[in-house]
N, C-alpha and C positions, 0 to 999 in steps of 0.2 A: 643286133637288136633292130627289129623292123619298126617303121613308122606306123603308129596306130591309125586305123581307118577313121576318117573324120565323121562319117555317118554314124558309126558305132559310138564314138565319143559324144556326138551331139545327142543321141538317144539317151545316153547315160546321164548327161550333165544339164542340158538346157531344160529350163522350167523346174529344176530341182530346188526345192525350198530347203534352206538350212534350218537346223533345230532352233536357232535363235537363242536369245538369252537377255541378260541385262548388263549394264555397266553404270558405275557411279564414280565420280572423281571427287575425292575429299578435298577440302580447302587447301590443305598443305600441299597436295600434289598439283593443284591448280597453280599455286604460287610458285612451286619449284619448276613446273613446266614453262611458265611465262618467263621466269628468270633464265632458265637454260636456253630458251629461244631468243633471248634479248628482245622480247616483244615489247612494244610500247605499253605503257600502263593501261590496264583494263580494270574497271571498278569491280571488286568482288560483288557477287559470286560468279560473274560472267566468265565463261571459258573462252580461250582462244579458239577460233574456227578450226584449227587443225584437229581439235577433239572430235569433229564430225568423222574424220577418217579413223583416228585412233580408237574412239569409242565404238564405231561400227565394227572394226576388226576384233576388238576385245569381246564384243557381245554377240557375234554372229553364230556361235555355237559349234564351230568347227575350227580345227587348227589349220595353219597354213599347209602343213604336210597333208592333212586330209583333203583340203581344197585342191591342191595340185594333183593328188592321186586320182581325183575324179576324171582327169584327162590324161592319165597314164604318165605323169611326170613325178620326179622326186627332187630331193634337195640338191642333187649334183647335176641337174639338167640345165642349169643356166636360166631359170625363170626370172623375169624382171617385170617391174611395174611398167605398164603402158600408159594409157590415159587415166586421168583422175578427174572426176567431176564431183563437186560438193555443192549442195544447195542448202542454204541456211534460211529457214522460214521463221525461226525464233532463235534468239541466242540460247546456247546451252549454259547451264548453271551448275556450279559445284554443289555437292551434297544433294543432288537430285538423281533418282534412279530412273534410267531410260531403258526401255525395252527395244531390242534390236530384232528386226525381222527382214527376211528377204531371201534371195538365192540367185542362182545363175540365170541370166536372161539371154545370153548369146554365146555362141562359139563358132568362129570362122577360121578358115585356113587361108593364109596368104603366102606369097613368095616374093621376097625382096631380092634385088640384084646382088647386094653384098651380104645380107643376113641369111639368105636362103629361105627354106621352108619354115613356117612358124604357125602356131595356132594362137588365136587371141580369144581368151575367155573373159566375158564381161559379167560381173555380178553387181547387183543393186541391193543396198541395205537402207532401210528406213529406221530412223530413231524416233521413238514415240515417247512422249512425256507422260507423267502420271495421270493426266486428264484424258489420255487417249488420242492426243493430237500428234500428227507427224510434224516434228519440228525441224528435221534435217534429213537429207538424203545423201548417201555416199555411193557413187558408182565407180567401180574400179575395173580396169582391164589388165589382166596379167598376160604376158607374152611368153609362150613356150617354144623355144627353138626346137626344131625337129631334125635330128641328124640320124642317118642310118649308119650302121657299122659297115665299113668297107671291106 
């Protein structure tokens, strides 16, 4: 299997908007997630900030398999999380429906001394509250190792 051309991948993926969707965390799930994380007490209905990431991924409108397929990768290609950036403008709340919108903002190819050739895809997702305000932003970079068959 050959390594995909980075220019073709960039043309296919960069500036591609995801279908988007919504997510809502019921109170019982808020409580369970805080308990499972051993998080310090947070007054209901406030969600732990990790829900910026979890909610964004739940509501982006594409599966992880569909996301990785954009750059010619699959479940067995060793894709890993790279950088994660979360911006919280307002606390997220249980029992509130948030709209998720966004898409791929960058794709670059790098070569590491030990890791070898890899592509880094960055996607940005905004979480919008019922009043239309962007209350949080999640930006993720996925790392795709690129190995050619010898």
